[in-house]
C-alpha positions in Angstrom: 14.2 -12.3 8.8 14.3 -10.5 12.2 12.6 -7.2 12.4 14.6 -4.1 13.0 15.0 -3.5 16.8 13.3 -0.1 16.4 10.5 -1.3 14.2 6.9 -0.3 14.8 5.0 -3.6 15.4 1.5 -4.8 16.0 -1.6 -2.7 15.4 -1.6 1.1 14.9 -5.2 2.2 14.5 -6.2 5.5 12.9 -8.4 7.5 15.3 -11.7 8.7 13.8 -12.6 12.3 14.2 -16.1 12.7 15.8 -18.4 15.6 15.0 -21.7 16.7 16.5 -24.8 16.4 14.4 -24.4 20.0 13.3 -21.0 19.2 11.9 -18.9 21.0 14.6 -16.0 19.1 16.2 -16.9 17.0 19.2 -13.8 17.6 21.3 -15.0 15.6 24.3 -15.9 12.8 21.9 -12.3 13.0 20.5 -11.0 12.4 24.1 -13.4 9.4 24.5 -12.2 8.0 21.2 -8.6 8.1 22.3 -9.5 6.6 25.7 -11.3 3.8 23.9 -8.3 3.2 21.7 -6.0 3.1 24.7 -8.2 0.5 26.3 -8.0 -1.7 23.1 -4.4 -2.5 24.3 -2.8 -1.9 21.0 0.7 -0.6 20.1 0.2 3.0 19.0 -2.2 5.4 17.3 -2.3 7.6 14.3 -4.3 10.9 14.2 -5.5 13.1 11.4 -5.1 10.4 8.7 -7.5 9.8 5.8 -9.6 7.6 8.0 -9.7 10.6 10.4 -11.4 12.6 7.6 -8.4 14.9 7.3 -9.6 16.2 4.0 -12.8 17.5 5.7 -11.0 19.4 8.5 -9.8 23.1 8.4 -6.3 24.1 9.2 -7.3 25.6 12.5 -9.2 22.5 13.4 -6.2 20.4 12.5 -4.0 22.3 15.0 -6.7 22.1 17.7 -7.0 18.3 17.2 -3.2 17.8 17.1 -2.8 19.6 20.4 -5.8 18.0 22.0 -4.9 14.4 21.0 -1.3 14.5 22.0 -2.0 16.3 25.3 -4.8 14.0 26.2 -2.8 10.8 25.3 0.0 12.2 27.6 2.3 9.4 26.6 -0.2 6.5 27.2 0.3 5.5 23.6 2.9 6.5 21.1 1.3 8.6 18.4 1.9 9.4 14.8 0.5 12.5 13.2 -0.4 12.7 9.6 0.8 15.9 8.0 0.3 15.4 4.3 -0.1 18.6 2.1 0.9 19.6 -1.4 2.9 22.6 -0.1 6.2 21.7 1.5 6.4 24.7 3.9 3.0 23.6 5.4 4.2 20.0 5.8 7.3 21.3 7.5 5.3 23.4 10.0 3.0 20.6 10.7 6.0 18.3 11.4 7.4 20.9 13.8 4.2 21.1 15.8 3.9 17.3 16.0 7.5 17.1 17.2 7.1 19.8 19.8 3.9 18.1 21.1 5.6 14.7 21.6 4.6 12.7 18.6 6.9 9.8 17.8 6.6 10.3 14.1 4.7 11.8 11.2 3.1 10.2 8.3 3.2 11.8 4.9 1.8 11.0 1.4 3.8 12.3 -1.5 2.8 15.9 -2.6 -0.4 15.9 -4.6 -3.5 18.1 -5.1 -6.2 16.6 -7.2 -5.7 14.5 -10.3 -3.1 16.6 -12.1 -0.9 18.3 -9.5 1.5 15.5 -8.5 5.0 15.8 -7.2 7.7 14.3 -9.4 10.1 11.7 -7.9 12.6 14.5 -7.2 10.0 16.9 -5.7 8.7 14.0 -3.4 12.3 13.3 -2.4 12.9 17.0 -1.6 9.7 17.3 0.5 10.6 14.4 2.7 14.2 15.6 3.0 13.0 19.0 4.3 10.7 17.3 6.8 13.7 15.1 7.9 15.5 18.3 8.8 12.8 18.9 11.5 14.2 15.9 13.3 11.2 13.6 13.7 10.9 10.0 12.2 8.9 9.9 9.0 6.4 7.2 7.8 5.9 7.3 4.0 2.3 6.5 3.1 2.1 4.7 -0.2 -1.6 5.0 -0.9 -3.7 5.0 -4.1 -5.4 8.2 -2.9 -2.4 10.4 -3.9 -2.2 9.0 -7.4 1.6 9.4 -7.1 3.7 6.4 -8.1 6.3 5.5 -5.5 8.5 2.8 -7.1 10.6 0.6 -4.8 13.9 2.1 -5.9 12.7 5.6 -4.9 11.5 4.4 -1.5 14.8 2.6 -1.0 16.8 5.7 -2.0 14.8 7.9 0.4 15.3 5.3 3.2 19.0 5.2 2.6 19.7 8.9 2.0 17.1 10.7 4.2 17.9 10.1 7.9 14.4 10.3 9.3 12.6 8.2 6.6 12.3 5.0 8.6 8.7 3.7 8.4 6.5 2.7 5.5 2.8 2.2 5.2 2.3 0.2 2.0 -1.3 0.0 0.9 -1.1 0.0 -2.9 -2.4 -2.9 -5.1 -0.1 -5.8 -4.7 1.2 -4.6 -1.3 2.8 -7.9 -0.4 4.9 -8.0 -3.5 6.0 -4.4 -3.0 6.8 -5.1 0.7 9.0 -8.0 -0.2 10.9 -6.0 -2.7 11.2 -3.0 -0.4 12.6 -5.2 2.4 14.9 -7.1 0.1 16.3 -4.0 -1.6 16.3 -1.6 1.4 17.7 -3.9 4.1 18.3 -2.3 7.5 17.2 1.1 6.1 13.6 -0.2 6.2 12.9 0.1 9.9 9.1 -0.5 9.8 7.3 -2.0 6.8 3.6 -1.8 7.7 0.5 -2.3 5.6 -2.9 -0.5 5.7 -6.3 -0.7 4.1 -8.0 -1.8 7.2 -6.0 -5.1 7.2 -7.8 -6.5 4.2 -4.5 -7.9 2.8 -2.9 -8.3 6.2 -2.1 -12.0 6.1 -0.3 -11.8 2.8 1.5 -8.7 3.9 2.7 -10.3 7.2 3.9 -13.3 5.2 5.9 -10.7 3.1 7.6 -9.3 6.1 5.3 -6.5 7.4 6.0 -5.9 11.1 2.5 -4.6 11.7 -0.5 -2.8 10.3 -2.1 0.6 10.4 -5.8 -0.3 10.6 -8.9 1.4 11.6 -10.0 1.7 15.3 -13.1 -0.6 14.7 -11.6 -3.9 15.9 -8.0 -2.9 16.6 -7.4 -5.4 19.4 -8.6 -8.3 17.2 -6.3 -7.1 14.4 -3.4 -7.1 16.9 -4.1 -10.7 17.9 -3.5 -11.7 14.3 -0.2 -9.8 14.1 1.0 -11.1 17.5 0.2 -14.7 16.5 2.0 -14.4 13.2 5.0 -12.6 14.7 5.4 -15.4 17.3 5.6 -18.0 14.5 2.1 -19.4 15.0 0.8 -18.8 11.4 -2.0 -21.4 11.8 -3.4 -19.4 14.7 -3.0 -16.2 12.8 -4.9 -17.7 9.9 -7.7 -18.8 12.2 -7.9 -15.4 13.9 -7.8 -13.6 10.5 -10.5 -15.8 9.0 -12.8 -15.0 11.9 -12.6 -11.2 11.5 -12.2 -11.1 7.7 -16.0 -10.6 6.9 -16.1 -7.5 9.1 -12.8 -6.2 7.7 -14.0 -6.8 4.2 -17.3 -5.0 4.9 -15.4 -2.0 6.3 -12.9 -1.9 3.4 -15.5 -2.3 0.6 -18.7 -0.9 2.0 -18.4 1.6 4.8 -14.8 2.9 4.8 -14.0 5.4 7.6 -17.7 5.6 8.5 -17.5 2.0 9.9 -15.4 2.7 12.9 -17.6 5.7 13.8 -20.8 3.6 13.4 -19.3 1.0 15.8 -18.2 3.6 18.3 -21.6 5.3 18.3 -23.3 1.9 18.8 -20.9 1.3 21.6 -21.5 4.6 23.4 -18.0 6.0 22.7 -19.3 8.9 20.6 -22.8 10.5 20.4 -22.9 10.9 16.7 -21.4 9.2 13.6 -21.9 12.3 11.5 -19.6 12.8 8.5 -19.2 16.2 6.8 -20.7 16.9 3.4 -20.1 15.8 0.7 -19.6 12.4 2.5 -23.1 10.7 2.7 -24.2 9.0 5.9 -23.8 5.3 6.1 -27.0 3.7 4.6 -29.1 2.0 7.3 -28.9 -1.3 5.6 -25.1 -1.1 5.3 -24.9 -0.1 9.0 -27.1 -3.0 10.1 -24.9 -5.4 8.0 -21.8 -4.1 9.7 -23.1 -4.3 13.2 -24.4 -7.8 12.5 -20.8 -8.9 11.6 -19.3 -7.1 14.5 -21.5 -8.3 17.4 -20.2 -11.9 17.4 -16.7 -10.6 17.6 -17.5 -8.5 20.7 -15.0 -5.7 20.0 -14.2 -3.1 22.6 -15.5 -0.3 20.3 -19.0 -1.9 20.4 -19.3 -1.9 24.2 -16.8 0.6 25.6 -19.3 3.3 26.6 -22.3 1.2 27.5 
């Protein structure tokens, strides 16, 4: 099956948000993170996502970062801005800001707040429809974090009925099975079926029809090589490339999470601190050492960009 001509392809890393050791935003570090990602020669970038620690950032800081990132990128890479929030009016205002600053799309989880405040299927539909009225393409993030079930028929209905719902980041359990069903049932309305979760299930997801992956910024260029090989029809090479990086991807996914990319970028001189705001604990020294030991043979750009 041929990808939609407007599909997002390749690797779309999430930019980490750097802080100083005192917990304040490191704005110059944010610029350096973006410059490093540009030099990874990837396809696009996502800001203010879960791996950007969006849940640890104030509303004022979010606006500052949205402006800084899109202005600093200045079109060097297409950018998607995460705008998830339980309140639909806030999501709409965030979408307008992203549109006005030149983002090529916004990513949204369904409305949720904690374990019990979850949007129904109709409320989720309505929130995405209101964002669609802003006039910017939407990526639906189907992630376990929200706790909201997004069955394939609902996703297909939104893709077919809400004009700006075009892209999908599927990172739920059994992502490959869901991607296959989404593509089969949604047809041309599914412009970009992507996966996530740092690429931990990327090979199966690419086999299922994913056009790319939204990964972390730790080894983005190496993730992209897997996607490129697979897309070109060289699955054997994709398997070889994937096998080489899988221990590092697995460690990131299961051990360090969003702290991993920051640890790599600190080691590589991109940022001065890998601080994460409380209540997130720092990466244990042993875990950090294990990660760097897995990364060094791969020689990723993040590990040497600022040295």
